[in-house]
Backbone as JSON, one array per atom type, in Angstrom:
{
  "sequence": "MNIYEFAINFEVENRKFYEECAEESDNENLRGVFLELAEEEKKHENIVRQLMEEKKVDEVESGILPKAKDAFESISKDVTGAEDSIFTQQQVDVYTKAKQMEVDSFKFYTEKAAETDLPAVEKTFKRLAEEEKKHERIIDNIIEMVNRPNTWLEDAEWYHLEDY",
  "N": [[11.55, 14.98, 7.27], [9.0, 14.93, 4.91], [5.36, 14.92, 4.63], [4.63, 13.29, 2.45], [6.88, 11.65, 1.97], [6.93, 10.29, 4.4], [4.48, 8.9, 4.27], [4.99, 7.3, 2.01], [7.12, 5.72, 2.95], [5.76, 4.38, 4.98], [3.89, 2.89, 3.49], [5.64, 1.27, 2.0], [6.85, -0.25, 4.03], [4.59, -1.64, 4.97], [3.89, -3.08, 2.67], [6.15, -4.78, 2.36], [5.9, -6.25, 4.72], [3.5, -7.67, 4.23], [4.3, -9.16, 2.02], [6.19, -10.81, 3.23], [4.48, -12.21, 4.95], [2.97, -13.58, 3.04], [4.94, -15.19, 1.91], [5.5, -16.86, 4.07], [3.18, -18.21, 4.45], [1.4, -21.24, 4.4], [-0.9, -21.8, 3.16], [-2.47, -21.6, 0.11], [-4.63, -19.94, -0.66], [-4.71, -18.02, 1.41], [-2.17, -17.0, 1.1], [-2.55, -15.74, -1.33], [-4.31, -13.68, -0.56], [-2.62, -12.15, 1.06], [-0.71, -11.39, -0.85], [-2.32, -9.83, -2.49], [-2.92, -7.77, -0.67], [-0.33, -6.75, -0.37], [0.08, -5.81, -2.96], [-1.85, -3.83, -3.02], [-0.78, -2.04, -1.15], [1.49, -1.26, -2.56], [0.26, 0.05, -4.66], [-0.87, 2.18, -3.23], [1.45, 3.45, -2.43], [2.41, 4.34, -4.93], [0.37, 6.14, -5.58], [0.7, 8.1, -3.61], [3.22, 8.98, -4.37], [2.55, 10.13, -6.84], [0.95, 12.24, -5.94], [2.91, 13.7, -4.56], [4.55, 14.46, -6.65], [2.86, 16.08, -7.93], [1.2, 15.1, -9.94], [-1.43, 13.69, -12.01], [-3.62, 11.73, -10.14], [-3.92, 8.25, -9.78], [-6.81, 6.05, -9.76], [-8.09, 5.38, -6.58], [-9.76, 3.51, -5.4], [-10.24, 0.02, -4.81], [-10.55, -3.49, -5.69], [-10.39, -5.38, -3.7], [-11.91, -6.51, -1.59], [-13.98, -8.36, -2.59], [-12.27, -10.32, -3.66], [-10.88, -11.18, -1.4], [-13.0, -12.2, 0.07], [-13.76, -14.39, -1.54], [-11.44, -15.92, -1.25], [-11.51, -16.49, 1.52], [-13.84, -18.01, 1.63], [-13.02, -20.25, 0.15], [-10.98, -21.16, 1.81], [-12.44, -21.84, 4.1], [-13.93, -23.98, 3.12], [-11.9, -25.76, 2.57], [-10.97, -26.45, 5.12], [-13.08, -27.45, 6.54], [-14.23, -29.84, 8.67], [-11.74, -30.96, 8.86], [-9.15, -32.52, 10.7], [-6.69, -31.38, 11.43], [-5.8, -28.07, 11.71], [-5.08, -25.48, 9.34], [-3.88, -23.39, 10.4], [-1.92, -21.81, 12.96], [-1.68, -20.98, 16.43], [0.32, -19.12, 16.91], [0.28, -17.52, 14.71], [-1.65, -15.63, 15.15], [-0.52, -13.46, 16.53], [1.1, -12.33, 14.55], [-0.82, -11.54, 12.67], [-2.26, -9.8, 14.21], [-0.42, -7.77, 14.48], [-0.4, -6.94, 11.82], [-3.0, -5.95, 11.64], [-2.8, -3.77, 13.37], [-1.01, -2.2, 11.94], [-2.65, -1.44, 9.8], [-4.63, -0.01, 11.18], [-3.05, 2.11, 12.14], [-2.29, 3.22, 9.68], [-4.77, 4.06, 8.69], [-5.44, 6.01, 10.64], [-3.31, 7.81, 10.25], [-3.71, 8.72, 7.54], [-6.27, 9.83, 7.82], [-5.86, 11.86, 9.74], [-3.94, 13.46, 8.41], [-5.34, 14.21, 6.16], [-7.2, 15.93, 7.27], [-5.53, 17.96, 8.1], [-4.4, 19.17, 5.85], [-4.3, 21.83, 3.4], [-4.74, 21.5, 0.79], [-7.03, 20.6, -1.58], [-6.97, 18.33, -3.35], [-5.12, 16.62, -2.16], [-6.34, 16.23, 0.31], [-8.73, 14.9, -0.47], [-7.66, 12.57, -1.69], [-6.19, 11.42, 0.43], [-8.27, 10.89, 2.21], [-9.61, 8.93, 0.76], [-7.61, 6.98, 0.65], [-7.49, 6.38, 3.36], [-9.99, 5.15, 3.66], [-9.52, 2.85, 2.14], [-7.53, 1.64, 3.67], [-9.03, 1.01, 5.88], [-10.63, -0.99, 4.81], [-8.67, -2.93, 4.45], [-8.09, -3.41, 7.11], [-10.46, -4.67, 7.93], [-10.28, -7.02, 6.46], [-8.02, -8.2, 7.61], [-9.04, -8.5, 10.19], [-10.91, -10.52, 9.68], [-9.17, -12.59, 9.02], [-7.84, -12.92, 11.47], [-9.98, -13.72, 13.08], [-10.63, -16.13, 11.81], [-8.31, -17.62, 12.25], [-8.13, -17.63, 15.02], [-10.55, -18.56, 15.94], [-11.07, -21.41, 16.44], [-9.75, -21.67, 18.89], [-11.06, -19.85, 20.65], [-13.6, -20.87, 20.46], [-13.42, -23.33, 21.73], [-12.63, -22.46, 24.27], [-14.94, -21.17, 25.07], [-16.8, -23.15, 25.28], [-18.79, -23.93, 27.09], [-20.78, -22.16, 26.7], [-23.74, -21.37, 24.89], [-23.66, -21.42, 21.5], [-24.83, -19.36, 19.09], [-24.35, -18.77, 16.43], [-23.47, -20.3, 13.27], [-20.78, -22.58, 12.89]],
  "CA": [[10.81, 14.14, 6.33], [7.68, 15.51, 4.67], [4.2, 14.04, 4.73], [4.63, 12.33, 1.36], [7.94, 10.67, 2.22], [6.49, 9.47, 5.52], [3.44, 8.0, 3.77], [5.63, 6.33, 1.12], [7.84, 4.77, 3.81], [4.72, 3.6, 5.65], [3.35, 1.94, 2.51], [6.7, 0.31, 1.67], [6.96, -1.18, 5.17], [3.41, -2.5, 4.98], [4.0, -4.0, 1.53], [7.15, -5.79, 2.69], [5.33, -7.12, 5.75], [2.54, -8.58, 3.59], [5.06, -10.09, 1.19], [6.74, -11.81, 4.15], [3.35, -13.06, 5.38], [2.64, -14.45, 1.9], [6.03, -16.17, 1.82], [5.45, -17.79, 5.19], [1.88, -18.88, 4.51], [1.32, -22.55, 3.78], [-2.18, -21.9, 2.48], [-2.43, -20.87, -1.16], [-5.64, -18.88, -0.65], [-4.26, -16.97, 2.32], [-1.02, -16.39, 0.43], [-3.12, -14.84, -2.33], [-4.83, -12.5, 0.13], [-1.47, -11.32, 1.45], [-0.13, -10.8, -2.05], [-3.25, -8.75, -2.89], [-2.68, -6.67, 0.25], [0.97, -6.17, -0.73], [-0.14, -5.07, -4.2], [-2.61, -2.63, -2.63], [0.16, -1.11, -0.52], [2.31, -0.74, -3.65], [-0.59, 1.01, -5.36], [-0.95, 3.37, -2.38], [2.76, 4.11, -2.54], [2.44, 5.04, -6.21], [-0.57, 7.26, -5.51], [1.34, 9.15, -2.82], [4.28, 9.54, -5.24], [1.89, 11.0, -7.81], [0.6, 13.46, -5.21], [4.15, 14.41, -4.26], [5.05, 15.03, -7.91], [1.76, 16.89, -8.44], [0.68, 14.48, -11.16], [-2.8, 13.17, -11.9], [-3.61, 10.59, -9.24], [-4.67, 7.07, -10.2], [-7.98, 5.68, -8.97], [-7.72, 4.81, -5.29], [-10.65, 2.37, -5.11], [-9.73, -1.29, -5.19], [-11.51, -4.58, -5.69], [-9.8, -6.41, -2.86], [-12.87, -7.18, -0.71], [-14.54, -9.59, -3.18], [-11.2, -11.31, -3.79], [-10.62, -11.72, -0.06], [-14.18, -13.01, 0.43], [-13.62, -15.65, -2.26], [-10.35, -16.68, -0.62], [-11.99, -16.99, 2.8], [-14.79, -19.09, 1.36], [-12.23, -21.41, -0.24], [-10.27, -21.65, 3.0], [-13.39, -22.51, 4.99], [-14.28, -25.26, 2.5], [-10.72, -26.63, 2.7], [-10.71, -26.91, 6.49], [-14.29, -28.0, 7.16], [-14.13, -31.24, 9.06], [-10.35, -31.41, 8.93], [-8.65, -32.64, 12.07], [-5.6, -30.44, 11.64], [-6.05, -26.74, 11.16], [-3.97, -24.95, 8.55], [-3.39, -22.23, 11.13], [-1.37, -22.02, 14.3], [-1.97, -19.87, 17.35], [1.37, -18.11, 16.81], [-0.04, -16.61, 13.62], [-2.52, -14.55, 15.62], [0.33, -12.32, 16.84], [1.52, -11.73, 13.28], [-1.97, -10.89, 12.07], [-2.6, -8.66, 15.07], [0.51, -6.71, 14.07], [-0.9, -6.44, 10.53], [-4.18, -5.12, 11.92], [-2.34, -2.5, 13.95], [-0.45, -1.41, 10.83], [-3.77, -0.86, 9.06], [-5.23, 1.01, 12.05], [-2.14, 3.25, 12.11], [-2.39, 3.83, 8.35], [-6.06, 4.76, 8.66], [-5.31, 7.21, 11.48], [-2.39, 8.72, 9.59], [-4.35, 9.36, 6.4], [-7.39, 10.64, 8.3], [-5.3, 13.07, 10.36], [-3.26, 14.31, 7.42], [-6.39, 14.78, 5.29], [-7.79, 17.05, 8.01], [-4.53, 19.01, 8.29], [-3.93, 19.78, 4.61], [-5.08, 22.89, 2.76], [-4.83, 21.16, -0.62], [-8.2, 19.75, -1.78], [-6.63, 17.06, -4.0], [-4.45, 15.8, -1.15], [-7.37, 15.87, 1.29], [-9.6, 13.89, -1.08], [-6.91, 11.33, -1.9], [-5.88, 10.84, 1.73], [-9.51, 10.32, 2.74], [-9.86, 7.68, 0.03], [-6.61, 6.01, 1.12], [-7.94, 5.96, 4.7], [-11.07, 4.18, 3.44], [-8.91, 1.6, 1.68], [-6.85, 1.03, 4.81], [-10.1, 0.45, 6.72], [-10.98, -2.27, 4.16], [-7.6, -3.87, 4.78], [-8.27, -3.78, 8.51], [-11.56, -5.65, 7.99], [-9.76, -8.29, 5.94], [-7.15, -8.76, 8.65], [-9.94, -8.95, 11.26], [-11.45, -11.82, 9.27], [-8.09, -13.58, 9.14], [-7.63, -13.17, 12.9], [-11.11, -14.52, 13.56], [-10.51, -17.47, 11.24], [-7.19, -18.29, 12.9], [-8.34, -17.71, 16.45], [-11.87, -19.09, 16.29], [-11.06, -22.71, 17.13], [-9.31, -21.5, 20.28], [-12.11, -19.22, 21.44], [-14.74, -21.77, 20.45], [-13.19, -24.31, 22.79], [-12.64, -21.76, 25.55], [-16.31, -20.78, 25.38], [-17.63, -24.32, 24.96], [-19.94, -24.06, 27.96], [-21.8, -21.2, 26.27], [-24.53, -21.76, 23.73], [-23.24, -20.65, 20.32], [-25.96, -19.17, 18.19], [-23.94, -18.72, 15.03], [-22.92, -21.53, 12.71], [-19.32, -22.63, 12.83]],
  "C": [[9.41, 14.76, 6.16], [6.58, 14.45, 4.7], [4.21, 12.95, 3.66], [5.68, 11.24, 1.58], [7.55, 9.73, 3.37], [5.46, 8.45, 5.05], [4.04, 6.92, 2.86], [6.36, 5.27, 1.95], [6.88, 3.84, 4.53], [4.2, 2.51, 4.72], [4.38, 0.88, 2.13], [6.84, -0.72, 2.79], [5.79, -2.15, 5.19], [3.47, -3.52, 3.85], [4.99, -5.12, 1.84], [6.63, -6.77, 3.74], [4.38, -8.13, 5.13], [3.23, -9.58, 2.66], [5.69, -11.18, 2.05], [5.65, -12.77, 4.64], [2.98, -14.05, 4.27], [3.68, -15.56, 1.78], [5.91, -17.25, 2.88], [4.15, -18.58, 5.26], [1.93, -20.21, 3.75], [0.03, -22.73, 2.98], [-2.19, -21.01, 1.25], [-3.43, -19.71, -1.19], [-5.22, -17.71, 0.23], [-3.05, -16.24, 1.74], [-1.51, -15.37, -0.61], [-3.67, -13.57, -1.72], [-3.68, -11.57, 0.52], [-0.8, -10.67, 0.24], [-1.0, -9.67, -2.59], [-3.05, -7.54, -1.99], [-1.35, -5.97, -0.06], [0.83, -5.32, -2.0], [-0.9, -3.77, -3.93], [-1.67, -1.58, -2.02], [1.09, -0.48, -1.57], [1.53, 0.32, -4.43], [-0.7, 2.3, -4.55], [0.35, 4.16, -2.43], [2.84, 4.93, -3.83], [1.51, 6.25, -6.22], [0.05, 8.41, -4.73], [2.48, 9.78, -3.63], [3.69, 10.5, -6.27], [1.47, 12.32, -7.16], [1.83, 14.33, -4.99], [4.68, 15.12, -5.51], [3.99, 15.88, -8.61], [1.26, 16.4, -9.79], [-0.77, 14.07, -10.93], [-2.74, 11.85, -11.12], [-4.47, 9.47, -9.81], [-5.88, 6.86, -9.29], [-7.54, 4.96, -7.69], [-8.5, 3.53, -5.0], [-10.05, 1.06, -5.6], [-10.84, -2.32, -5.18], [-11.07, -5.71, -4.78], [-10.83, -7.16, -2.01], [-13.5, -8.42, -1.34], [-13.5, -10.7, -3.34], [-10.92, -11.98, -2.45], [-11.78, -12.62, 0.37], [-14.1, -14.38, -0.26], [-12.55, -16.54, -1.63], [-10.8, -17.27, 0.7], [-12.98, -18.13, 2.63], [-14.05, -20.38, 0.97], [-11.51, -22.02, 0.95], [-11.24, -22.39, 3.9], [-13.83, -23.86, 4.44], [-13.14, -26.26, 2.67], [-10.56, -27.21, 4.09], [-11.93, -27.49, 7.17], [-14.11, -29.49, 7.42], [-12.71, -31.77, 9.16], [-9.9, -31.48, 10.38], [-7.58, -31.61, 12.37], [-5.93, -29.12, 10.96], [-4.83, -26.32, 10.34], [-3.32, -23.79, 9.26], [-2.81, -22.63, 12.47], [-1.68, -20.79, 15.14], [-0.92, -18.77, 17.22], [1.08, -17.1, 15.7], [-0.9, -15.45, 14.07], [-1.69, -13.3, 15.93], [0.76, -11.58, 15.57], [0.36, -10.95, 12.67], [-2.46, -9.72, 12.91], [-1.68, -7.48, 14.75], [0.04, -6.1, 12.74], [-2.11, -5.54, 10.75], [-3.75, -3.77, 12.46], [-1.72, -1.61, 12.87], [-1.57, -0.72, 10.06], [-4.48, 0.21, 9.88], [-4.37, 2.27, 12.03], [-2.2, 3.97, 10.77], [-3.67, 4.63, 8.24], [-5.98, 6.07, 9.43], [-4.43, 8.26, 10.8], [-3.08, 9.47, 8.45], [-5.52, 10.23, 6.81], [-6.89, 11.95, 8.89], [-4.69, 14.01, 9.34], [-4.26, 14.92, 6.43], [-7.01, 16.0, 5.97], [-6.83, 18.23, 8.13], [-4.17, 19.76, 7.02], [-4.88, 20.88, 4.12], [-5.31, 22.6, 1.28], [-6.0, 20.19, -0.85], [-7.89, 18.38, -2.4], [-5.98, 16.11, -3.0], [-5.47, 15.33, -0.12], [-8.26, 14.75, 0.75], [-8.9, 12.54, -1.21], [-6.59, 10.65, -0.57], [-7.13, 10.24, 2.39], [-9.82, 8.99, 2.06], [-8.87, 6.6, 0.45], [-6.98, 5.5, 2.52], [-9.06, 4.93, 4.58], [-10.51, 2.83, 3.0], [-8.2, 0.88, 2.82], [-7.87, 0.4, 5.77], [-10.57, -0.88, 6.13], [-9.94, -3.33, 4.51], [-7.73, -4.34, 6.22], [-9.37, -4.83, 8.65], [-11.1, -7.02, 7.49], [-8.9, -8.97, 6.99], [-7.99, -9.24, 9.84], [-10.52, -10.33, 10.93], [-10.4, -12.92, 9.38], [-7.87, -13.93, 10.6], [-8.76, -14.03, 13.45], [-11.01, -15.96, 13.07], [-9.41, -18.27, 11.95], [-7.51, -18.57, 14.37], [-9.63, -18.41, 16.85], [-11.85, -20.47, 16.93], [-10.64, -22.6, 18.59], [-10.41, -20.9, 21.14], [-13.34, -20.1, 21.5], [-14.6, -22.79, 21.58], [-13.21, -23.66, 24.17], [-14.06, -21.46, 26.01], [-17.28, -21.93, 25.18], [-18.86, -24.44, 25.84], [-21.07, -23.1, 27.58], [-22.5, -21.74, 25.04], [-24.15, -20.84, 22.57], [-24.4, -20.56, 19.35], [-25.57, -19.2, 16.72], [-23.37, -20.06, 14.57], [-21.41, -21.45, 12.71], [-18.91, -23.29, 11.55]]
}
């Protein structure tokens, strides 16, 4: 399997994972974030296909961070003061797996960019690595949002300086 096929398979797996997360999410805003992530992975797949076919590569940069920020703000407004959280502790494991996928994607694209002799591939893989790092930050925010009530209670004896 060549580098392009491996990257395509990687992106397809990630897209399917995010589509499953969206399907299983009870929160419309979070579902939207997962669908955006799935769409991003599809875009990455298409970019790698373009590289493989030596075609002009689409723009790698995405606008997912502002969309995710808006979704998180909506989620925080929805759950403020609510007795029941929209999240369960079991979700942390799922989101931790998603984070690891993004870390692995970042490492893959960074390593392959350094190994290639083709400037176009190097540039595109570096940009894809940057995008995967953005996805990792989004997943980190989801993990924090899901896990925060648990850690807040565990650390209740400590003085919390930040607003909750």
